[in-house]
Structures are given as C-alpha cells and as structure tokens.
MARVEX-987431 format. One record per residue (C-alpha): chain; residue in three letters; x, y, z; residue number from 1. Coordinates in pm, 1 decimal. Example, Ala and Ser with C-alpha at 12.3 -4.5 7.8 and 13.67 -1.06 7.14 Angstrom:
BEGIN
+--------+---------+----------+----------+----------+-----+
| cadena | residuo |       c1 |       c2 |       c3 | num |
+--------+---------+----------+----------+----------+-----+
|      A |     ALA |   1230.0 |   -450.0 |    780.0 |   1 |
|      A |     SER |   1367.0 |   -106.0 |    714.0 |   2 |
+--------+---------+----------+----------+----------+-----+
This chain:
BEGIN
+--------+---------+----------+----------+----------+-----+
| cadena | residuo |       c1 |       c2 |       c3 | num |
+--------+---------+----------+----------+----------+-----+
|      A |     UNK |   8933.0 |   7002.9 |  11475.7 |   1 |
|      A |     UNK |   8835.5 |   7337.4 |  11351.9 |   2 |
|      A |     UNK |   8642.9 |   7405.2 |  11061.2 |   3 |
|      A |     UNK |   8859.2 |   7539.1 |  10702.1 |   4 |
|      A |     UNK |   8633.2 |   7835.7 |  10608.9 |   5 |
|      A |     UNK |   8500.7 |   7877.3 |  10222.6 |   6 |
|      A |     UNK |   8581.5 |   8159.1 |  10065.2 |   7 |
|      A |     UNK |   8400.9 |   8240.8 |   9690.3 |   8 |
|      A |     UNK |   8535.6 |   8444.2 |   9412.7 |   9 |
|      A |     UNK |   8252.3 |   8524.4 |   9158.7 |  10 |
|      A |     UNK |   8416.3 |   8560.5 |   8797.3 |  11 |
|      A |     UNK |   8304.1 |   8598.1 |   8428.2 |  12 |
|      A |     UNK |   8410.4 |   8382.9 |   8187.8 |  13 |
|      A |     UNK |   8695.0 |   8638.7 |   8058.7 |  14 |
|      A |     UNK |   9046.0 |   8675.8 |   7981.9 |  15 |
|      A |     UNK |   9135.4 |   8854.2 |   8335.0 |  16 |
|      A |     UNK |   8983.1 |   8539.2 |   8509.3 |  17 |
|      A |     UNK |   9157.7 |   8314.1 |   8307.6 |  18 |
|      A |     UNK |   9423.9 |   8487.8 |   8383.0 |  19 |
|      A |     UNK |   9380.8 |   8477.4 |   8719.0 |  20 |
|      A |     UNK |   9362.5 |   8046.2 |   8741.7 |  21 |
|      A |     UNK |   9679.9 |   8031.8 |   8507.8 |  22 |
|      A |     UNK |   9900.0 |   8254.8 |   8734.1 |  23 |
|      A |     UNK |   9767.8 |   8141.3 |   9010.9 |  24 |
|      A |     UNK |   9692.7 |   8498.0 |   9092.8 |  25 |
|      A |     UNK |   9445.6 |   8709.1 |   9303.4 |  26 |
|      A |     UNK |   9485.6 |   9097.6 |   9302.7 |  27 |
|      A |     UNK |   9506.7 |   9312.3 |   9597.5 |  28 |
|      A |     UNK |   9315.0 |   9656.6 |   9516.6 |  29 |
|      A |     UNK |   9405.2 |   9977.9 |   9648.0 |  30 |
|      A |     UNK |   9081.3 |  10159.6 |   9830.4 |  31 |
|      A |     UNK |   8978.9 |  10405.4 |   9626.9 |  32 |
|      A |     UNK |   8951.1 |  10160.5 |   9331.6 |  33 |
|      A |     UNK |   8665.1 |   9942.3 |   9502.0 |  34 |
|      A |     UNK |   8333.9 |   9954.0 |   9376.9 |  35 |
|      A |     UNK |   8181.4 |  10123.1 |   9653.3 |  36 |
|      A |     UNK |   8267.8 |  10511.1 |   9653.2 |  37 |
|      A |     UNK |   8211.1 |  10526.6 |  10029.2 |  38 |
|      A |     UNK |   8374.5 |  10225.6 |  10159.6 |  39 |
|      A |     UNK |   8756.5 |  10315.5 |  10340.9 |  40 |
|      A |     UNK |   8726.0 |  10709.5 |  10220.6 |  41 |
|      A |     UNK |   8713.3 |  10758.4 |  10614.0 |  42 |
|      A |     UNK |   8707.2 |  11121.9 |  10734.5 |  43 |
|      A |     UNK |   9044.2 |  11070.3 |  10892.4 |  44 |
|      A |     UNK |   9054.5 |  11506.2 |  10981.6 |  45 |
|      A |     UNK |   8708.6 |  11476.3 |  11104.8 |  46 |
|      A |     UNK |   8822.3 |  11204.2 |  11354.6 |  47 |
|      A |     UNK |   9168.0 |  11323.1 |  11481.0 |  48 |
|      A |     UNK |   9034.2 |  11672.1 |  11499.8 |  49 |
|      A |     UNK |   8776.1 |  11431.7 |  11790.9 |  50 |
|      A |     UNK |   9067.3 |  11290.9 |  11924.3 |  51 |
|      A |     UNK |   9214.6 |  11664.9 |  12088.3 |  52 |
|      A |     UNK |   8912.0 |  11607.2 |  12354.7 |  53 |
|      A |     UNK |   8977.7 |  11333.1 |  12467.5 |  54 |
|      A |     UNK |   9217.3 |  11264.9 |  12805.0 |  55 |
|      A |     UNK |   9547.5 |  11076.5 |  12772.4 |  56 |
|      A |     UNK |   9632.4 |  11138.2 |  12407.9 |  57 |
|      A |     UNK |   9875.5 |  11375.0 |  12329.1 |  58 |
|      A |     UNK |   9902.6 |  11630.5 |  12032.8 |  59 |
|      A |     UNK |  10215.9 |  11463.8 |  11900.1 |  60 |
|      A |     UNK |  10007.6 |  11104.4 |  11938.1 |  61 |
|      A |     UNK |   9764.4 |  11291.1 |  11720.2 |  62 |
|      A |     UNK |  10003.6 |  11393.9 |  11478.5 |  63 |
|      A |     UNK |  10197.1 |  11011.6 |  11404.5 |  64 |
|      A |     UNK |   9846.8 |  10852.3 |  11408.2 |  65 |
|      A |     UNK |   9712.0 |  11067.2 |  11130.1 |  66 |
|      A |     UNK |  10007.5 |  11070.7 |  10921.9 |  67 |
|      A |     UNK |   9982.4 |  10676.1 |  10984.1 |  68 |
|      A |     UNK |   9694.5 |  10645.6 |  10873.4 |  69 |
|      A |     UNK |   9734.3 |  10854.0 |  10604.1 |  70 |
|      A |     UNK |  10015.5 |  10581.7 |  10496.2 |  71 |
|      A |     UNK |   9799.7 |  10247.5 |  10586.1 |  72 |
|      A |     UNK |   9519.9 |  10394.7 |  10350.5 |  73 |
|      A |     UNK |   9704.3 |  10493.0 |  10065.8 |  74 |
|      A |     UNK |   9917.1 |  10189.1 |  10028.1 |  75 |
|      A |     UNK |   9684.5 |   9872.7 |  10178.1 |  76 |
|      A |     UNK |   9569.8 |   9593.3 |   9907.4 |  77 |
|      A |     UNK |   9209.0 |   9452.2 |   9977.8 |  78 |
|      A |     UNK |   9094.3 |   9118.7 |   9836.3 |  79 |
|      A |     UNK |   8711.2 |   9084.8 |   9871.2 |  80 |
|      A |     UNK |   8537.8 |   8694.6 |   9890.7 |  81 |
|      A |     UNK |   8222.2 |   8600.1 |   9972.5 |  82 |
|      A |     UNK |   8115.5 |   8395.8 |  10242.6 |  83 |
|      A |     UNK |   7829.5 |   8231.5 |  10040.0 |  84 |
|      A |     UNK |   7826.0 |   8054.9 |   9688.1 |  85 |
|      A |     UNK |   7399.6 |   8039.2 |   9657.9 |  86 |
|      A |     UNK |   7354.1 |   8362.5 |   9646.5 |  87 |
|      A |     UNK |   7168.6 |   8509.8 |   9322.5 |  88 |
|      A |     UNK |   7231.6 |   8845.9 |   9307.2 |  89 |
|      A |     UNK |   7615.9 |   8764.6 |   9361.3 |  90 |
|      A |     UNK |   7608.5 |   8543.9 |   9047.2 |  91 |
|      A |     UNK |   7414.0 |   8852.9 |   8862.2 |  92 |
|      A |     UNK |   7636.5 |   9085.6 |   8962.1 |  93 |
|      A |     UNK |   7987.4 |   8950.6 |   8944.3 |  94 |
|      A |     UNK |   7925.3 |   8611.2 |   8684.0 |  95 |
|      A |     UNK |   7846.2 |   8771.1 |   8373.4 |  96 |
|      A |     UNK |   7452.8 |   8708.9 |   8473.8 |  97 |
|      A |     UNK |   7523.5 |   8334.8 |   8546.0 |  98 |
|      A |     UNK |   7720.0 |   8305.4 |   8256.6 |  99 |
|      A |     UNK |   8033.8 |   8297.8 |   8462.9 | 100 |
|      A |     UNK |   8158.1 |   8071.2 |   8712.9 | 101 |
|      A |     UNK |   8248.0 |   8069.6 |   9090.7 | 102 |
|      A |     UNK |   8584.5 |   8030.3 |   9232.3 | 103 |
|      A |     UNK |   8594.4 |   7802.0 |   9587.6 | 104 |
|      A |     UNK |   8889.4 |   7873.4 |   9809.0 | 105 |
|      A |     UNK |   8982.4 |   7783.0 |  10138.9 | 106 |
|      A |     UNK |   9121.6 |   8008.4 |  10366.1 | 107 |
|      A |     UNK |   9307.0 |   7864.7 |  10558.5 | 108 |
|      A |     UNK |   9588.0 |   7723.4 |  10292.0 | 109 |
|      A |     UNK |   9540.1 |   8048.8 |  10082.2 | 110 |
|      A |     UNK |   9611.0 |   8222.1 |  10378.8 | 111 |
|      A |     UNK |   9933.7 |   8044.7 |  10509.6 | 112 |
|      A |     UNK |  10190.6 |   8137.7 |  10260.5 | 113 |
|      A |     UNK |  10174.7 |   8500.0 |  10409.5 | 114 |
|      A |     UNK |  10148.7 |   8582.8 |  10703.2 | 115 |
|      A |     UNK |  10069.5 |   8894.9 |  10745.6 | 116 |
|      A |     UNK |   9762.3 |   8870.5 |  10522.1 | 117 |
|      A |     UNK |   9493.4 |   8936.3 |  10754.3 | 118 |
|      A |     UNK |   9121.5 |   8918.3 |  10770.7 | 119 |
|      A |     UNK |   8779.2 |   9025.0 |  10817.9 | 120 |
|      A |     UNK |   8428.3 |   9010.3 |  10808.3 | 121 |
|      A |     UNK |   8244.9 |   9286.2 |  10663.4 | 122 |
|      A |     UNK |   7973.3 |   9471.2 |  10885.6 | 123 |
|      A |     UNK |   7676.7 |   9646.7 |  10718.0 | 124 |
|      A |     UNK |   7530.0 |   9971.7 |  10874.2 | 125 |
|      A |     UNK |   7378.8 |  10255.6 |  10769.1 | 126 |
|      A |     UNK |   7663.4 |  10537.2 |  10916.4 | 127 |
|      A |     UNK |   8019.1 |  10506.8 |  10886.7 | 128 |
|      A |     UNK |   8201.1 |  10354.0 |  11158.5 | 129 |
|      A |     UNK |   8358.5 |  10704.3 |  11286.2 | 130 |
|      A |     UNK |   8176.1 |  10622.2 |  11631.6 | 131 |
|      A |     UNK |   8299.5 |  10310.2 |  11692.7 | 132 |
|      A |     UNK |   8634.8 |  10380.0 |  11621.4 | 133 |
|      A |     UNK |   8685.1 |  10675.8 |  11839.8 | 134 |
|      A |     UNK |   8516.6 |  10499.0 |  12089.9 | 135 |
|      A |     UNK |   8765.1 |  10228.5 |  12059.0 | 136 |
|      A |     UNK |   9055.5 |  10486.0 |  12071.3 | 137 |
|      A |     UNK |   8965.2 |  10623.9 |  12356.1 | 138 |
|      A |     UNK |   8920.7 |  10297.4 |  12546.7 | 139 |
|      A |     UNK |   9260.1 |  10227.4 |  12440.9 | 140 |
|      A |     UNK |   9370.3 |  10543.3 |  12503.5 | 141 |
|      A |     UNK |   9713.7 |  10483.1 |  12727.2 | 142 |
|      A |     UNK |   9857.4 |  10315.4 |  12380.5 | 143 |
|      A |     UNK |   9695.6 |  10445.7 |  12060.9 | 144 |
|      A |     UNK |   9824.8 |  10354.1 |  11775.3 | 145 |
|      A |     UNK |   9660.3 |  10335.6 |  11411.2 | 146 |
|      A |     UNK |   9850.2 |  10042.3 |  11248.4 | 147 |
|      A |     UNK |   9703.7 |   9776.5 |  11040.6 | 148 |
|      A |     UNK |   9656.1 |   9480.0 |  11347.9 | 149 |
|      A |     UNK |   9422.2 |   9743.9 |  11583.0 | 150 |
|      A |     UNK |   9088.0 |   9731.3 |  11633.8 | 151 |
|      A |     UNK |   8976.6 |  10119.1 |  11526.3 | 152 |
|      A |     UNK |   9187.4 |   9993.3 |  11155.2 | 153 |
|      A |     UNK |   9015.3 |   9697.1 |  11120.8 | 154 |
|      A |     UNK |   8640.8 |   9888.4 |  11193.8 | 155 |
|      A |     UNK |   8740.0 |  10133.2 |  10953.4 | 156 |
|      A |     UNK |   8828.9 |   9867.0 |  10671.7 | 157 |
|      A |     UNK |   8552.1 |   9642.4 |  10728.7 | 158 |
|      A |     UNK |   8249.7 |   9837.1 |  10715.4 | 159 |
|      A |     UNK |   8026.4 |   9856.4 |  10412.0 | 160 |
|      A |     UNK |   7637.6 |  10041.0 |  10405.1 | 161 |
|      A |     UNK |   7365.6 |   9808.8 |  10467.5 | 162 |
|      A |     UNK |   7274.0 |   9780.7 |  10099.9 | 163 |
|      A |     UNK |   7579.3 |   9579.3 |  10049.0 | 164 |
|      A |     UNK |   7475.5 |   9318.8 |  10298.7 | 165 |
|      A |     UNK |   7342.1 |   9066.9 |  10032.7 | 166 |
|      A |     UNK |   7770.9 |   9016.4 |   9989.1 | 167 |
|      A |     UNK |   7860.2 |   8856.8 |  10301.1 | 168 |
|      A |     UNK |   8124.6 |   8976.3 |  10261.2 | 169 |
|      A |     UNK |   8517.7 |   8820.0 |  10359.3 | 170 |
|      A |     UNK |   8817.7 |   9055.6 |  10320.0 | 171 |
|      A |     UNK |   9176.7 |   8969.0 |  10306.3 | 172 |
|      A |     UNK |   9421.7 |   9241.0 |  10367.2 | 173 |
|      A |     UNK |   9763.5 |   9308.3 |  10281.0 | 174 |
|      A |     UNK |  10019.0 |   9638.2 |  10398.5 | 175 |
|      A |     UNK |   9997.1 |   9737.3 |  10047.4 | 176 |
|      A |     UNK |   9833.2 |   9683.6 |   9712.7 | 177 |
|      A |     UNK |   9954.2 |   9388.2 |   9491.5 | 178 |
|      A |     UNK |   9938.3 |   9070.2 |   9314.3 | 179 |
|      A |     UNK |   9927.5 |   8789.1 |   9536.1 | 180 |
|      A |     UNK |  10064.1 |   8420.3 |   9381.7 | 181 |
|      A |     UNK |   9815.3 |   8118.2 |   9613.5 | 182 |
|      A |     UNK |   9895.6 |   7741.1 |   9482.3 | 183 |
|      A |     UNK |   9606.6 |   7483.9 |   9327.5 | 184 |
|      A |     UNK |   9544.1 |   7326.9 |   9661.5 | 185 |
|      A |     UNK |   9368.0 |   7617.5 |   9761.6 | 186 |
|      A |     UNK |   9100.2 |   7613.6 |   9520.7 | 187 |
|      A |     UNK |   8902.3 |   7354.7 |   9621.8 | 188 |
|      A |     UNK |   8580.4 |   7379.5 |   9391.5 | 189 |
|      A |     UNK |   8430.3 |   7557.2 |   9070.2 | 190 |
|      A |     UNK |   8058.7 |   7630.9 |   9029.6 | 191 |
|      A |     UNK |   7976.5 |   7692.8 |   8646.6 | 192 |
|      A |     UNK |   7698.7 |   7954.8 |   8616.2 | 193 |
|      A |     UNK |   7288.2 |   7842.1 |   8528.0 | 194 |
|      A |     UNK |   7381.5 |   7958.5 |   8190.8 | 195 |
|      A |     UNK |   7737.9 |   7904.8 |   8099.9 | 196 |
|      A |     UNK |   7791.0 |   7833.5 |   7738.1 | 197 |
|      A |     UNK |   7927.9 |   7481.9 |   7697.1 | 198 |
|      A |     UNK |   8179.6 |   7597.1 |   7475.9 | 199 |
|      A |     UNK |   8347.6 |   7838.4 |   7786.5 | 200 |
|      A |     UNK |   8277.0 |   7529.5 |   8042.4 | 201 |
|      A |     UNK |   8481.7 |   7312.8 |   7775.7 | 202 |
|      A |     UNK |   8722.7 |   7523.9 |   7764.0 | 203 |
|      A |     UNK |   8732.6 |   7631.8 |   8137.5 | 204 |
|      A |     UNK |   8777.0 |   7227.2 |   8203.5 | 205 |
|      A |     UNK |   9012.3 |   7148.9 |   7990.0 | 206 |
|      A |     UNK |   9204.2 |   7462.1 |   8120.0 | 207 |
|      A |     UNK |   9235.5 |   7263.0 |   8499.5 | 208 |
|      A |     UNK |   9271.6 |   6910.7 |   8371.9 | 209 |
|      A |     UNK |   9605.2 |   6876.8 |   8434.9 | 210 |
|      A |     UNK |   9737.4 |   6693.0 |   8731.2 | 211 |
|      A |     UNK |   9758.9 |   6992.1 |   8943.5 | 212 |
|      A |     UNK |   9413.2 |   7068.1 |   8951.8 | 213 |
|      A |     UNK |   9242.9 |   6660.2 |   9028.1 | 214 |
|      A |     UNK |   9201.2 |   6761.4 |   9361.2 | 215 |
|      A |     UNK |   8934.5 |   7010.0 |   9225.9 | 216 |
|      A |     UNK |   8516.9 |   6926.1 |   9269.7 | 217 |
|      A |     UNK |   8372.8 |   7033.9 |   8973.9 | 218 |
|      A |     UNK |   7991.0 |   7160.9 |   9020.8 | 219 |
|      A |     UNK |   7702.7 |   7295.7 |   8827.6 | 220 |
|      A |     UNK |   7417.1 |   7554.8 |   8923.2 | 221 |
|      A |     UNK |   7070.7 |   7435.0 |   8864.1 | 222 |
|      A |     UNK |   6749.6 |   7592.1 |   8994.5 | 223 |
|      A |     UNK |   6569.1 |   7469.1 |   9297.9 | 224 |
|      A |     UNK |   6236.6 |   7358.0 |   9142.4 | 225 |
|      A |     UNK |   5930.4 |   7590.2 |   9317.4 | 226 |
|      A |     UNK |   6186.5 |   7782.6 |   9490.7 | 227 |
|      A |     UNK |   6365.3 |   8072.2 |   9404.1 | 228 |
|      A |     UNK |   6716.8 |   7924.7 |   9456.2 | 229 |
|      A |     UNK |   7016.6 |   7732.2 |   9290.8 | 230 |
|      A |     UNK |   7114.1 |   7379.3 |   9393.2 | 231 |
|      A |     UNK |   7488.7 |   7285.2 |   9315.2 | 232 |
|      A |     UNK |   7549.4 |   6971.5 |   9145.1 | 233 |
|      A |     UNK |   7871.0 |   6793.6 |   9174.9 | 234 |
|      A |     UNK |   8006.7 |   6684.5 |   8825.6 | 235 |
|      A |     UNK |   8269.5 |   6495.0 |   8721.0 | 236 |
|      A |     UNK |   8523.6 |   6568.6 |   8390.4 | 237 |
+--------+---------+----------+----------+----------+-----+
C-alpha cells in the first residue's frame, strides 16, 4: 500500500483563513504574484536564443514553443504547501508568529477530483534552472514541446533559491489561476500554534465541529523541553 503524502498549509487566524475552510477552496496563484520575486521569472528570451544553436530544432519549433511557454506562464496557477509541520520558521513566517494554525491535507484525496492537477517538489539551488532546462530540451530535440507536462517546464516551476530550502515546499499546479474546491475528507488534521489565543482556538473548533469534520485529528503545538524543537500533542474537542 502506498503511503499518502501529507501536505501542510500554514495560516494566520483571519478572515481569509476562515473563508478557506468554510468555502472549502484553495487559491492557485499566478507565478508573478508569489512572495519570491525571483521564482518562475524565467528568461525565456535568452533560453530560446540559445536553442537556435542546437541541432535538430527548427526555427518554427522554437517560435511555437516560445509562444506556448509564455501562454502557459501567463495563466497557470500554483498552490504551495510544506512537507513538514515542525519547522519553526514556517510557523513564524506564515502562521502569524505561532498565533495561527496549520492545516494537514491528504494529497491523494485532495488531488483526486482534478485529473489535470500536477505536483512537484521544489528544488533549491543558487542558479536559475536555465542549464537544466536547455539540457532536457536538447536531450529531446526530436520532439520539443514545452507543455505543462514537460520535464523542462517542471524545472522552471519547481526551482527556488537556496535560502528557501527550509520550506520543503511541494507545489500543486493547475493550468489556470483559479480557486480549487476540496472536500472535508481531504483535510486530515489541524495543528494549533504555540501562541494561538484560546478564543481563536475555540472559534476554530466550533467552526469545524459539524459531522463532516468529525474525522479531523486536532493537535496542539508544544515546546520540546531542553531543545529548540516543536512537538504536537493530539487533543480532543
């Protein structure tokens, strides 16, 4: 049996986060709206100029793929998750300095309603993925196609600078920026932050107290004694 991948979404406790759960919708953002101004900002012009020097790639093929690549990047949607719940920086940066919460998703259930949904684990490096992309295209020069499914496109979408490595990011990708509906069953856990106020905890628990959320596992983040580490203790509501 294949183990399901757990994906974690860190959230502050605010109106947008409540709407996410009430409406059961995730937002898939355009690449140019992501918080890192360097990611997915690939220099297509420079790459396609270099493709002109490769054998077996015609100018018409290059022009077609240039147009295709721009069209894809102008419309695709990305939703970011982490593969870890214990990283303290994630709690600080994305969950309002531990005053928010973390939603645990089952990726298999989350993705099953959308066959066109793609996923990629982000790789972290100091250089842009230009060399890797060119190598992958050159190795497949008889059938060049920069589609959303291509390995070259995955390299562009799934590469970030090394400073972001702590995020252990996994991305779900759609062909267009839009909302994506999920079922309650795809949410498997809620972890409450170290500093989350009791009133906010009670509100969140009350919000998710209906029968369709009864399967949820609830956790409280706690400090590990003697270590700079977090632990998560399961609680009952």
